[in-house]
C-alpha positions, 0 to 999 in steps of 0.5 A: 500500500502507498504511504500517506505522504506519497499519496499527498505528493501525487495529489499535489502533482495532479493539482499542479498539472491541472494548473498547467493544463488550464493555462494551455487550454486558455492559451490554445483553446484546444479540446484535447486539453479539456479531456485531460482536465476532466481526467485529472479532476476525476483523479483528484477526487479519487485521491482525495477519497482514498486519503480521507478513507485512510485517515478515517480508518487509522486515527494514529496516522492522523496524529503522525501526519505533518500538515505543515510539510504538505502545505510547504511542498504544495506551495513550492510546486505552485511557486515553481510552476508560476515561475515556469509560466512567467519564463515561458511567456517572457521567452516567447516575447523575446523571440517575437522581438527578434522577428521583424513581422511585429514591427512597422515604421511610423511617419518619422521612420522609427520602429513601432511595435504592433499590438499582436506583439503580446497576445491578450491571453498571454497578458492575462495569464501573466497577470493571473499568475502573479498572486500564485507566485507571490503568496505561495512563494513567500510562504515557501521561502519563509519556511526554508529560512525557518528550516535553515535557521531553526532546523524545523519547518 
């Protein structure tokens, strides 16, 4: 049987994967991502039910369970995924800057950036990930500092 911590880690990986598929779905609007989202949501429901039944059947397991470690791990996953999204969008924008098709010249002969340089979905996704970077990221970093200074999370 799988231990409780590995079940919770798998549940957290599913949650981060759902965030990734949601961002892909909003960027590309393809049906295949919707099917994966439905599958992962059902997987999260199954994992949650298994963990709930396991904790309900064994009361001693609940006493040994360290919730702060689980929350710290989830905040680390969310923070790294938010960084991944921001870097991916920044790299796309930098690569578009190199291409000449996103510029036109104004009356004075200067280069002007077109509006298609940054798409609306990229801009919205970049703004949407700001709280997911700041809040879990600050918790994750604060817990790491606490672990370094005092030896516990």
